[in-house]
C-alpha positions in Angstrom: 0.1 0.0 0.0 1.4 3.3 -0.6 2.4 5.1 2.4 1.4 8.6 3.5 -2.1 8.2 1.8 -3.3 11.4 3.8 -0.3 13.3 3.1 -0.6 16.8 1.4 2.7 18.9 2.2 6.6 17.7 2.6 9.8 19.5 2.6 13.5 18.6 1.5 15.5 20.2 4.0 18.5 22.7 2.3 21.9 21.4 2.6 25.2 23.7 3.1 23.0 26.7 3.9 20.6 25.9 0.8 16.8 26.9 1.9 14.2 24.3 2.4 12.3 23.3 -0.2 8.7 22.9 -0.2 6.7 20.0 -1.9 3.2 19.3 -2.5 2.4 15.3 -2.0 -0.2 13.6 -4.3 -0.5 9.9 -5.5 -0.2 8.5 -8.9 -3.4 7.1 -10.6 -1.2 3.6 -10.7 -0.2 3.8 -7.1 2.8 5.4 -5.4 4.0 9.0 -4.3 4.5 12.0 -6.1 6.2 15.1 -5.1 5.5 18.3 -6.6 8.8 20.7 -6.7 9.8 24.1 -8.3 10.6 23.5 -11.8 14.3 24.9 -11.2 15.2 21.7 -8.8 17.0 18.8 -10.3 17.5 15.7 -8.1 19.1 12.5 -9.5 17.5 9.0 -8.8 21.1 7.7 -7.9 21.5 9.8 -4.5 18.6 9.3 -1.7 16.8 12.5 -0.6 16.0 13.3 2.9 12.2 14.1 3.0 10.4 15.1 5.9 6.4 14.1 5.2 3.8 16.2 7.3 1.0 13.6 7.5 -2.1 14.2 9.7 -2.1 10.5 10.7 1.2 9.4 10.7 2.6 12.8 12.0 6.2 14.2 11.0 8.1 11.8 9.6 11.5 12.0 8.4 12.7 9.5 5.5 15.3 8.6 2.7 13.8 8.6 -0.4 14.8 7.9 -4.5 13.0 10.7 -6.4 12.8 9.5 -10.3 11.3 10.2 -13.6 10.6 13.8 -13.4 7.8 15.4 -15.3 8.0 19.1 -16.0 4.6 20.9 -15.8 4.5 24.8 -15.6 6.6 26.0 -12.7 6.6 22.4 -11.2 8.3 19.4 -11.6 6.5 16.2 -10.3 8.9 13.4 -9.3 8.2 9.9 -8.2 8.9 9.4 -4.8 9.9 6.0 -3.3 10.7 5.9 0.6 13.5 3.8 1.2 14.3 4.4 5.0 12.2 5.8 7.9 14.7 7.7 9.7 12.1 9.6 12.6 8.6 9.9 13.1 7.1 12.0 15.8 4.0 11.4 17.9 1.1 10.3 16.2 -1.8 12.6 15.6 -4.5 10.9 17.7 -2.0 11.1 20.5 -0.8 15.1 20.4 -2.7 17.5 22.1 -1.4 21.3 21.7 -1.9 23.8 24.7 -4.2 26.9 24.1 -5.7 29.1 25.8 -9.3 29.5 24.3 -12.4 30.8 26.0 -15.5 29.1 25.1 -19.0 28.6 26.2 -20.4 25.2 27.6 -23.4 23.7 27.7 -24.0 21.7 30.8 -27.4 20.6 31.9 -29.5 23.1 29.7 -27.5 26.1 31.0 -24.3 27.8 29.5 -21.1 28.5 31.7 -18.1 30.6 30.2 -14.9 27.7 30.2 -11.2 27.7 28.7 -9.9 25.1 26.6 -6.4 24.4 27.9 -5.4 21.9 25.4 -7.3 20.0 22.9 -6.3 16.5 20.5 -8.2 14.7 18.1 -10.0 13.0 20.8 -10.5 14.8 23.8 -10.0 18.2 25.5 -8.9 20.0 28.8 -11.6 22.4 30.1 -11.5 24.6 32.7 -14.5 26.5 34.5 -16.4 27.6 37.4 -19.2 25.4 36.8 -19.4 22.2 39.1 -19.9 18.8 37.0 -18.9 15.3 37.5 -17.1 12.3 36.2 -19.1 10.6 33.3 -21.2 14.0 32.7 -21.2 15.7 29.5 -20.1 19.0 28.3 -20.9 20.5 24.8 -19.0 23.5 23.3 -18.4 25.3 19.8 -14.4 24.9 19.2 -14.0 27.8 16.5 -10.3 27.7 15.6 -10.6 24.7 12.8 -11.5 26.0 9.4 -15.2 25.6 9.9 -16.3 25.7 13.7 -17.1 22.2 15.1 -19.6 21.7 17.9 -18.4 19.1 20.5 -19.9 16.9 22.9 -17.3 15.2 25.9 -17.5 12.9 28.3 -15.8 13.8 31.8 -13.3 11.4 32.5 -11.5 13.3 35.4 -11.9 16.2 37.7 -9.8 18.2 39.4 -9.5 21.3 41.3 -7.7 24.3 39.9 -6.7 27.8 41.3 -9.7 29.9 42.1 -10.7 32.5 39.5 -12.3 35.9 40.8 -12.6 34.3 44.1 -14.9 31.5 42.6 -13.9 27.4 43.0 -12.6 26.5 39.4 -12.4 23.1 38.2 -10.4 21.2 35.2 -12.0 18.5 33.4 -10.0 16.1 31.2 -12.7 14.9 28.6 -12.7 12.7 25.8 -15.1 13.5 22.8 -18.2 11.5 22.0 -20.5 11.1 19.0 -17.4 12.5 16.7 -18.4 13.0 13.2 -15.6 12.2 10.7 -15.4 15.3 9.1 -15.2 17.0 12.4 -12.4 14.6 13.6 -10.6 15.6 10.4 -10.6 19.1 10.8 -9.4 18.6 14.4 -6.6 16.4 13.6 -5.9 19.2 10.7 -5.8 21.9 13.0 -3.6 19.7 15.9 -1.4 18.9 13.0 -1.0 22.3 11.7 -0.4 23.9 15.3 2.4 21.4 15.8 4.0 22.2 12.7 3.9 26.0 13.3 5.7 25.2 16.5 8.4 23.1 15.6 8.7 24.5 11.9 8.0 28.0 12.0 8.3 29.9 8.8 
């Protein structure tokens, strides 16, 4: 099976002070990876190339690859890309969470409460709020940092005390998402992936 089936972006690190090359990743109709690079870049199939794939499922994966059969088109040159060896792989997206400070409004038992998203992943969230809820109960909120706002419902897995806010008792809620639609999960994964990429590989 072709690797990185969900991947759309990759980079080839520059050597000896040369700039990093950004590549678009696609898949040949007959199978196999394709990398589209600026037309003035030329690679030999005899020399393996280091490629960093940014895959929303597999994570940031560094590989040695063979680039061959270049086809120029417009401003681009598209190579067939054969993965020869995986050098390193950072944390998988479903396990990764990014730290945030995003105010939201949480619906709980028919009432609306102010809360803050402290971290989020594709599978769960850490919320803080002055509302008092119990393990196993559900919290619902809209998360607007994705390309399209997503409406999320989360089951509370753990509750802990946090420093008071404005003299009121504050709670932390570690939650797992439930009834998560496939398209919403995909947007969350993409958001988490882009945030990690921004932190590890700032422009």
